[in-house]
Kinemage of the C-alpha trace (Angstrom):
@kinemage 1
@onewidth
@group {chain A} dominant
@subgroup {mainchain}
@vectorlist {calphas} color= white
{ca met a 1} P 6.040 -0.729 0.920
{ca asn a 2} L 4.557 -2.682 3.827
{ca ala a 3} L 1.109 -2.087 5.080
{ca val a 4} L -1.166 -2.406 8.219
{ca leu a 5} L -4.311 -4.415 7.047
{ca leu a 6} L -6.817 -3.054 9.474
{ca phe a 7} L -9.980 -5.538 9.646
{ca pro a 8} L -10.825 -7.468 12.603
{ca val a 9} L -12.065 -11.240 11.462
{ca pro a 10} L -15.379 -11.867 13.643
{ca gln a 11} L -17.143 -8.281 14.023
{ca glu a 12} L -16.661 -7.573 10.663
{ca ala a 13} L -18.644 -10.507 8.885
{ca glu a 14} L -21.620 -8.785 10.581
{ca ser a 15} L -21.328 -5.804 9.028
{ca val a 16} L -21.863 -7.136 5.713
{ca ser a 17} L -25.406 -5.903 4.210
{ca asn a 18} L -28.024 -7.053 1.724
{ca glu a 19} L -28.763 -3.370 1.627
{ca gly a 20} L -25.007 -2.526 -0.460
{ca arg a 21} L -24.621 -1.408 -3.308
{ca val a 22} L -21.946 -3.239 -4.130
{ca ser a 23} L -21.333 -7.108 -5.562
{ca val a 24} L -17.172 -8.359 -4.874
{ca ile a 25} L -16.579 -10.655 -7.396
{ca ile a 26} L -13.736 -13.099 -6.863
{ca pro a 27} L -12.238 -15.335 -9.543
{ca ala a 28} L -10.190 -17.711 -7.924
{ca arg a 29} L -7.981 -20.617 -8.967
{ca asn a 30} L -5.264 -22.839 -7.098
{ca glu a 31} L -5.869 -19.840 -4.861
{ca glu a 32} L -5.066 -21.145 -1.125
{ca ala a 33} L -1.871 -18.696 0.053
{ca asn a 34} L -4.347 -15.715 -0.894
{ca ile a 35} L -7.907 -16.459 -0.477
{ca glu a 36} L -8.628 -16.150 2.676
{ca thr a 37} L -7.368 -12.805 3.465
{ca ala a 38} L -8.712 -11.101 -0.367
{ca val a 39} L -12.386 -12.189 1.211
{ca arg a 40} L -11.522 -10.612 4.566
{ca ser a 41} L -10.811 -7.525 3.591
{ca val a 42} L -13.768 -7.067 1.212
{ca thr a 43} L -15.482 -8.418 4.215
{ca ala a 44} L -14.458 -5.068 6.468
{ca gln a 45} L -15.913 -2.731 3.595
{ca gln a 46} L -18.583 -0.996 3.852
{ca asp a 47} L -21.505 -0.438 1.146
{ca val a 48} L -20.492 -4.745 0.076
{ca arg a 49} L -24.084 -6.303 -0.709
{ca glu a 50} L -22.804 -10.025 -1.325
{ca ile a 51} L -19.122 -11.637 -2.263
{ca ile a 52} L -19.122 -14.459 -5.083
{ca val a 53} L -15.770 -16.226 -5.369
{ca val a 54} L -16.009 -18.759 -8.146
{ca asp a 55} L -13.708 -21.493 -7.430
{ca asp a 56} L -12.032 -22.046 -11.393
{ca gln a 57} L -11.305 -26.127 -10.971
{ca ser a 58} L -8.810 -25.443 -8.384
{ca thr a 59} L -6.725 -28.789 -7.194
{ca asp a 60} L -4.692 -27.193 -4.046
{ca arg a 61} L -6.977 -25.923 -0.839
{ca thr a 62} L -9.304 -23.475 -2.136
{ca pro a 63} L -12.109 -24.870 -2.111
{ca gln a 64} L -12.179 -26.044 1.279
{ca ile a 65} L -10.995 -22.874 2.979
{ca leu a 66} L -14.180 -21.514 0.850
{ca glu a 67} L -16.512 -23.516 2.144
{ca gly a 68} L -15.005 -22.445 5.745
{ca leu a 69} L -15.343 -18.999 5.295
{ca lys a 70} L -19.193 -19.546 4.254
{ca ala a 71} L -19.945 -20.741 8.045
{ca glu a 72} L -18.361 -17.456 8.849
{ca ile a 73} L -19.692 -14.745 6.498
{ca pro a 74} L -23.357 -15.117 5.591
{ca ala a 75} L -22.805 -13.000 2.049
{ca leu a 76} L -20.305 -15.263 0.787
{ca glu a 77} L -21.454 -17.392 -1.785
{ca val a 78} L -19.090 -20.158 -3.054
{ca val a 79} L -19.151 -20.686 -7.039
{ca his a 80} L -17.744 -23.820 -8.504
{ca ile a 81} L -16.696 -24.614 -12.078
{ca lys a 82} L -16.232 -27.812 -13.423
{ca thr a 83} L -15.580 -26.873 -16.745
{ca leu a 84} L -14.011 -24.272 -19.036
{ca pro a 85} L -15.911 -23.683 -22.576
{ca ala a 86} L -14.265 -23.384 -25.944
{ca gly a 87} L -13.647 -19.866 -26.894
{ca trp a 88} L -12.886 -18.300 -23.263
{ca met a 89} L -10.089 -17.460 -21.231
{ca gly a 90} L -10.833 -18.821 -17.312
{ca lys a 91} L -10.704 -15.651 -15.794
{ca asn a 92} L -13.008 -14.138 -18.143
{ca his a 93} L -15.292 -17.333 -17.618
{ca ala a 94} L -15.151 -17.164 -13.877
{ca leu a 95} L -16.189 -13.513 -14.110
{ca ala a 96} L -18.652 -13.771 -16.424
{ca thr a 97} L -20.163 -16.447 -14.450
{ca ala a 98} L -20.365 -14.609 -11.241
{ca ala a 99} L -21.987 -11.727 -13.166
{ca lys a 100} L -24.496 -13.423 -14.059
{ca leu a 101} L -25.423 -13.897 -10.294
{ca ala a 102} L -24.905 -10.511 -8.714
{ca thr a 103} L -27.735 -7.910 -7.721
{ca gly a 104} L -25.567 -4.862 -6.956
{ca glu a 105} L -25.687 -1.689 -8.504
{ca trp a 106} L -21.903 -1.808 -8.685
{ca leu a 107} L -19.472 -4.879 -9.522
{ca leu a 108} L -16.587 -4.507 -8.033
{ca leu a 109} L -14.464 -6.794 -9.955
{ca thr a 110} L -10.905 -8.074 -8.183
{ca asp a 111} L -8.002 -10.573 -7.419
{ca ala a 112} L -7.610 -13.432 -4.918
{ca asp a 113} L -3.930 -11.852 -4.653
{ca thr a 114} L -5.519 -8.679 -3.472
{ca gln a 115} L -5.203 -6.935 0.378
{ca his a 116} L -7.935 -4.100 0.587
{ca phe a 117} L -7.353 -1.654 3.294
{ca ser a 118} L -10.313 -0.194 5.870
{ca gly a 119} L -12.014 2.359 4.278
{ca ser a 120} L -10.968 1.885 0.388
{ca leu a 121} L -14.407 0.983 -0.891
{ca glu a 122} L -16.090 3.469 0.694
{ca val a 123} L -13.971 6.291 -0.539
{ca leu a 124} L -13.613 4.480 -4.169
{ca leu a 125} L -17.231 4.143 -4.130
{ca asp a 126} L -18.056 7.759 -3.389
{ca arg a 127} L -15.459 9.557 -5.601
{ca ala a 128} L -16.992 7.573 -8.611
{ca glu a 129} L -20.336 8.774 -7.747
{ca arg a 130} L -19.502 11.873 -7.431
{ca glu a 131} L -17.785 12.177 -10.249
{ca his a 132} L -20.494 10.192 -12.491
{ca val a 133} L -18.129 7.361 -13.619
{ca asp a 134} L -19.263 4.622 -15.082
{ca met a 135} L -15.972 2.564 -13.977
{ca leu a 136} L -13.061 3.491 -12.017
{ca ser a 137} L -9.636 0.865 -11.740
{ca ile a 138} L -6.800 1.445 -9.600
{ca ser a 139} L -3.409 0.384 -9.436
{ca pro a 140} L -2.189 -1.285 -6.194
{ca arg a 141} L 0.198 -0.909 -4.535
{ca gln a 142} L 2.868 -3.806 -5.115
{ca glu a 143} L 3.898 -5.863 -2.493
{ca met a 144} L 7.763 -7.329 -3.551
{ca arg a 145} L 9.737 -9.299 -1.119
{ca ser a 146} L 12.030 -11.539 -3.847
{ca ala a 147} L 15.423 -9.899 -5.145
{ca trp a 148} L 13.529 -10.684 -8.893
{ca glu a 149} L 10.119 -8.828 -7.841
{ca lys a 150} L 12.199 -5.299 -6.873
{ca ala a 151} L 14.255 -5.689 -9.991
{ca leu a 152} L 11.297 -6.373 -12.426
{ca ile a 153} L 7.738 -4.786 -11.457
{ca pro a 154} L 8.453 -1.643 -10.439
{ca met a 155} L 10.316 -1.587 -14.181
{ca val a 156} L 7.656 -2.705 -15.581
{ca tyr a 157} L 4.926 -0.361 -13.773
{ca ile a 158} L 6.865 2.734 -14.676
{ca trp a 159} L 7.061 1.438 -18.536
{ca leu a 160} L 3.019 1.110 -17.836
{ca ser a 161} L 3.116 4.591 -16.523
{ca gly a 162} L 4.474 5.730 -20.159
{ca gln a 163} L 2.055 3.207 -22.205
{ca tyr a 164} L -1.389 4.279 -20.192
{ca arg a 165} L -1.348 7.814 -18.759
{ca phe a 166} L -3.856 8.325 -15.640
{ca glu a 167} L -4.902 11.494 -16.679
{ca asp a 168} L -5.092 9.605 -20.227
{ca val a 169} L -7.140 7.073 -19.515
{ca ser a 170} L -9.483 9.553 -17.016
{ca asp a 171} L -9.893 12.049 -19.755
{ca pro a 172} L -12.990 12.055 -21.902
{ca arg a 173} L -11.614 13.094 -24.726
{ca ser a 174} L -8.824 11.144 -25.244
{ca pro a 175} L -9.152 7.357 -26.822
{ca ala a 176} L -6.468 5.954 -24.762
{ca ala a 177} L -8.689 3.390 -22.624
{ca ala a 178} L -7.013 0.802 -20.030
{ca ala a 179} L -7.650 -0.615 -16.759
{ca asn a 180} L -6.151 -2.725 -13.933
{ca gly a 181} L -7.677 -6.063 -13.397
{ca gln a 182} L -6.721 -6.381 -9.541
{ca tyr a 183} L -9.252 -3.895 -9.123
{ca ile a 184} L -12.474 -2.660 -11.142
{ca leu a 185} L -15.445 -1.109 -9.728
{ca val a 186} L -17.607 -0.516 -12.732
{ca arg a 187} L -21.662 -0.027 -12.896
{ca arg a 188} L -23.734 -2.488 -13.395
{ca gly a 189} L -25.949 -0.825 -15.721
{ca ile a 190} L -22.792 -0.308 -18.152
{ca tyr a 191} L -21.062 -3.220 -17.351
{ca glu a 192} L -24.197 -5.422 -19.152
{ca arg a 193} L -24.844 -3.059 -22.018
{ca val a 194} L -20.889 -3.417 -23.248
{ca gly a 195} L -21.742 -7.199 -23.412
{ca gly a 196} L -19.750 -7.811 -20.250
{ca his a 197} L -16.832 -10.542 -19.984
{ca ala a 198} L -18.816 -12.430 -22.427
{ca ala a 199} L -18.186 -9.934 -25.138
{ca ile a 200} L -14.305 -10.043 -25.000
{ca arg a 201} L -14.600 -13.869 -23.570
{ca asp a 202} L -11.151 -14.533 -25.594
{ca ala a 203} L -9.019 -11.341 -24.319
{ca val a 204} L -5.620 -12.238 -22.140
{ca leu a 205} L -5.829 -8.279 -21.368
{ca glu a 206} L -9.242 -8.773 -20.386
{ca asp a 207} L -9.130 -5.412 -18.329
{ca val a 208} L -7.956 -3.144 -20.877
{ca arg a 209} L -10.489 -5.064 -23.549
{ca leu a 210} L -13.306 -4.371 -20.650
{ca ala a 211} L -12.220 -0.893 -19.995
{ca gln a 212} L -12.132 0.324 -24.113
{ca his a 213} L -15.482 -1.084 -24.471
{ca val a 214} L -16.769 0.787 -21.850
{ca lys a 215} L -15.290 4.516 -22.975
{ca ser a 216} L -16.617 3.649 -26.800
{ca ala a 217} L -19.777 2.783 -25.347
{ca gly a 218} L -19.808 6.556 -23.841
{ca gly a 219} L -18.661 5.679 -20.274
{ca arg a 220} L -16.308 7.707 -18.482
{ca leu a 221} L -13.221 6.363 -16.751
{ca leu a 222} L -11.765 6.957 -13.787
{ca phe a 223} L -8.015 5.461 -13.610
{ca leu a 224} L -5.829 5.780 -10.255
{ca pro a 225} L -2.773 5.032 -8.363
{ca gly a 226} L -4.234 2.908 -5.236
{ca ala a 227} L -1.205 2.395 -3.309
{ca ala a 228} L -3.297 3.811 -0.189
{ca trp a 229} L -6.470 1.758 -0.782
{ca val a 230} L -5.235 -2.096 -1.738
{ca gln a 231} L -2.322 -4.228 -2.097
{ca thr a 232} L -1.355 -7.168 -3.722
{ca arg a 233} L 1.511 -9.342 -4.601
{ca met a 234} L 1.116 -10.265 -7.964
{ca tyr a 235} L 3.717 -13.602 -7.994
{ca arg a 236} L 5.760 -16.258 -5.260
{ca ser a 237} L 8.138 -17.285 -7.992
{ca leu a 238} L 10.159 -16.156 -10.939
{ca gly a 239} L 8.685 -18.995 -12.732
{ca glu a 240} L 5.640 -17.256 -12.201
{ca met a 241} L 6.168 -13.552 -13.089
{ca trp a 242} L 7.940 -15.046 -16.439
{ca leu a 243} L 4.841 -16.391 -17.056
{ca gly a 244} L 2.954 -13.730 -16.596
{ca trp a 245} L 4.743 -11.141 -18.126
{ca thr a 246} L 5.657 -13.159 -20.963
{ca lys a 247} L 1.153 -13.561 -21.422
{ca asn a 248} L 1.057 -9.500 -21.307
{ca leu a 249} L 3.764 -7.530 -21.761
{ca tyr a 250} L 3.411 -8.127 -25.957
{ca leu a 251} L -0.149 -6.867 -25.545
{ca leu a 252} L 0.610 -4.079 -23.172
{ca ser a 253} L 3.004 -2.461 -26.290
{ca gly a 254} L -0.079 -2.414 -28.161
{ca arg a 255} L 1.091 -5.664 -30.391
{ca asn a 256} L 3.857 -2.745 -32.002
{ca leu a 257} L 6.693 -4.702 -32.858
{ca arg a 258} L 9.222 -1.381 -33.069
{ca arg a 259} L 7.769 0.266 -29.974
{ca leu a 260} L 8.958 -3.533 -28.417
{ca leu a 261} L 12.434 -3.716 -30.206
{ca thr a 262} L 12.836 0.665 -29.329
{ca thr a 263} L 12.528 -0.422 -25.479
{ca val a 264} L 14.860 -2.976 -25.342
{ca ala a 265} L 17.672 -0.632 -27.345
{ca glu a 266} L 16.422 1.707 -24.641
{ca leu a 267} L 17.125 -0.466 -21.537
{ca gly a 268} L 20.439 -1.750 -23.633
{ca phe a 269} L 22.057 1.307 -24.806
{ca leu a 270} L 21.636 3.228 -21.351
{ca asp a 271} L 20.903 1.073 -18.959
{ca leu a 272} L 23.026 -2.185 -19.643
{ca leu a 273} L 25.741 -1.000 -21.748
{ca pro a 274} L 27.606 1.734 -19.366
{ca leu a 275} L 27.966 -0.367 -16.375
{ca leu a 276} L 29.022 -3.115 -18.233
{ca ala a 277} L 31.548 -0.080 -19.804
{ca phe a 278} L 32.902 0.744 -16.819
{ca phe a 279} L 33.882 -2.165 -15.885
{ca gly a 280} L 35.986 -3.385 -18.648
{ca phe a 281} L 37.255 0.523 -18.741
{ca ile a 282} L 38.348 -0.988 -15.298
{ca leu a 283} L 39.758 -4.149 -16.324
{ca leu a 284} L 41.290 -2.702 -19.441
{ca gly a 285} L 43.084 0.157 -17.594
{ca gly a 286} L 44.131 -2.410 -14.353
{ca leu a 287} L 45.511 -4.705 -17.388
{ca gly a 288} L 48.416 -2.090 -18.440
{ca gly a 289} L 46.089 -0.409 -21.208
{ca gln a 290} L 45.875 3.622 -21.699
{ca ser a 291} L 45.162 4.215 -18.730
{ca val a 292} L 43.869 7.863 -19.544
{ca arg a 293} L 41.570 6.714 -22.049
{ca cys a 294} L 40.526 3.873 -20.032
{ca leu a 295} L 39.953 6.518 -17.153
{ca leu a 296} L 37.633 8.955 -19.797
{ca gly a 297} L 35.746 6.052 -20.822
{ca ala a 298} L 35.183 4.545 -17.333
{ca leu a 299} L 34.217 8.367 -15.801
{ca gly a 300} L 32.247 9.017 -18.971
{ca ser a 301} L 30.412 5.477 -18.198
{ca ala a 302} L 29.690 6.340 -14.637
{ca val a 303} L 27.997 9.366 -15.610
{ca ile a 304} L 25.834 7.942 -17.586
{ca ala a 305} L 24.743 5.671 -15.234
{ca ala a 306} L 24.596 7.719 -12.006
{ca val a 307} L 22.261 9.793 -14.588
{ca arg a 308} L 19.628 6.935 -15.042
{ca his a 309} L 19.806 6.068 -11.382
{ca ala a 310} L 18.567 9.301 -10.907
{ca ala a 311} L 16.168 9.520 -12.873
{ca tyr a 312} L 14.750 5.988 -12.441
{ca ala a 313} L 14.412 6.689 -8.602
{ca arg a 314} L 12.462 9.601 -8.946
{ca arg a 315} L 9.808 7.821 -11.601
{ca leu a 316} L 9.834 5.507 -8.920
{ca arg a 317} L 9.007 7.731 -6.155
{ca ala a 318} L 6.472 9.438 -8.059
{ca leu a 319} L 4.313 6.150 -8.989
{ca gly a 320} L 5.241 5.558 -4.746
{ca phe a 321} L 7.658 3.309 -4.856
{ca asp a 322} L 10.554 3.296 -2.561
{ca arg a 323} L 13.796 4.837 -4.511
{ca gly a 324} L 15.834 2.114 -2.510
{ca leu a 325} L 14.440 -0.373 -5.594
{ca ser a 326} L 16.530 1.765 -7.889
{ca lys a 327} L 19.569 -0.491 -6.638
{ca tyr a 328} L 17.874 -3.178 -9.009
{ca arg a 329} L 17.371 -1.236 -11.761
{ca ser a 330} L 20.594 -3.165 -13.789
{ca leu a 331} L 19.055 -6.836 -12.628
{ca gly a 332} L 15.579 -5.329 -13.481
{ca ala a 333} L 16.470 -3.870 -17.244
{ca leu a 334} L 18.256 -7.288 -18.118
{ca leu a 335} L 14.918 -8.958 -17.005
{ca phe a 336} L 12.513 -6.383 -19.130
{ca ser a 337} L 14.323 -6.989 -21.913
{ca leu a 338} L 14.450 -10.508 -22.036
{ca leu a 339} L 10.883 -10.773 -20.817
{ca leu a 340} L 10.256 -8.004 -23.766
{ca leu a 341} L 11.767 -10.167 -26.595
{ca asn a 342} L 9.977 -13.620 -25.271
{ca ser a 343} L 6.737 -12.295 -24.693
{ca ala a 344} L 7.271 -10.892 -28.315
{ca arg a 345} L 8.517 -14.429 -29.855
{ca val a 346} L 5.362 -16.272 -28.446
{ca tyr a 347} L 2.846 -14.237 -29.294
{ca arg a 348} L 4.491 -13.593 -33.173
{ca his a 349} L 5.753 -17.104 -33.256
{ca arg a 350} L 4.510 -19.715 -30.985
{ca arg a 351} L 1.405 -18.655 -30.713
{ca thr a 352} L 0.044 -19.822 -27.659
{ca val a 353} L 0.592 -18.924 -23.727
{ca glu a 354} L 0.111 -20.895 -20.608
{ca trp a 355} L -1.161 -19.593 -16.827
{ca lys a 356} L -2.292 -21.369 -14.270
{ca gly a 357} L -1.734 -24.442 -15.656
{ca arg a 358} L -3.797 -23.748 -18.840
{ca ile a 359} L -2.702 -23.460 -22.276
{ca tyr a 360} L -4.579 -20.728 -24.851
{ca ser a 361} L -3.970 -20.310 -28.808
{ca ile a 362} L -3.716 -17.169 -29.582
{ca asp a 363} L -4.821 -15.458 -32.552
{ca asp a 364} L -4.141 -11.955 -34.156
C-alpha cells in the first residue's frame, strides 16, 4: 500500500502560478505531523492558482511550519482563525473562510493529512472538464501502519462501498450522493450557488451534505476510487480512530438503527461466531466430549470462516487494498461492531461528539 511521492521541493514552488484555475484549500488544526507534506504535494501540481491553508486555532507547531513555508512558496496564503462562531463545525468554518478568499474557477478542498501524487490534479481536472462534472471526489489510498488501522479501516471502507456505490453516486439518474472530504474538486460557481459550507455549517458529514446539495441543484457528481492519485493516513492512534469513526459511522449509516444493528449481527454471526465456535469445539473435543460431533462442528465452523475470509479478500482487492490484510478480519469485525454500537449510543443518547479537542452538540 506504500507509494513513492514524486515532488521535488524547491523547484516545484516556482511552478505554481496565478494563471492556474484551481484554488487549493486546506483546513488545518494541530497538523504539525502532516501539513508540510500536504502543502508541498499540492504545490507540485499543475493548474494551481493559489494555496489557502486555514490554521484553525492550532496549539502545536502548525502555525510555525506554515510561516516557514510561506517564505518558500509564493502562492501559499495562511489564514489564522481566532474564534469558532456558535453553530459551526470547525472544519466547515475553516473551509467557508478560505472559500471567500479563493479566486480560482475550481476549488480543491483537501485535508491536511493527504499526499497528492505527481500529476494527480492535472489528470482529475481534465477528467472533470471533459465529462462536464461539477464536483469530483475520490477515495484516496489509505496508509495503514498499526494493527488497529489494518484491521478496522479496510472493513469500514468495504462497508462504505456498499452504502455509497461509486457508480450510483456518479449516475445523474440516481438520488445517491456522497463525497470524501479528503479530496473534493468542485466548480466555484456551483459551490457558491448551493451556499457553500455556510449552508451546511453544522453538518458533521460536511462532504456528504455538500454532495447532496450539489446533486439536488442539478450538478453532476463523479465519485472514484483514488488510490492512484492521493494517499492519506487518517489516524495515528487507536484513540483518534475511535473518536473519528464514532463521530461518523451512525451518520454514514443514514441514522438507520435497524441497518446498523443488522450489520452488527452479520459481523457477529458470520465473522466472529464461527471462529469462536471452531476453538470451542476443539476445546470440547480435547476435554473428552463427543469427539465426532465436535469434529463436525469444528469443520463446519472452519468452512464458514474460510468462505467469509475468501470473500473479504476479494472485496479488499476490488477496492485496491492488499489481500494480505484479510488476516486482520476478525479483529476488524470486533472493532467495527463496537464502533457502530458506540456511534449509535453517542448520537441517540449522549448527543455530543468530540473531535480535534472540541465538543459539538448534535441534533436529529
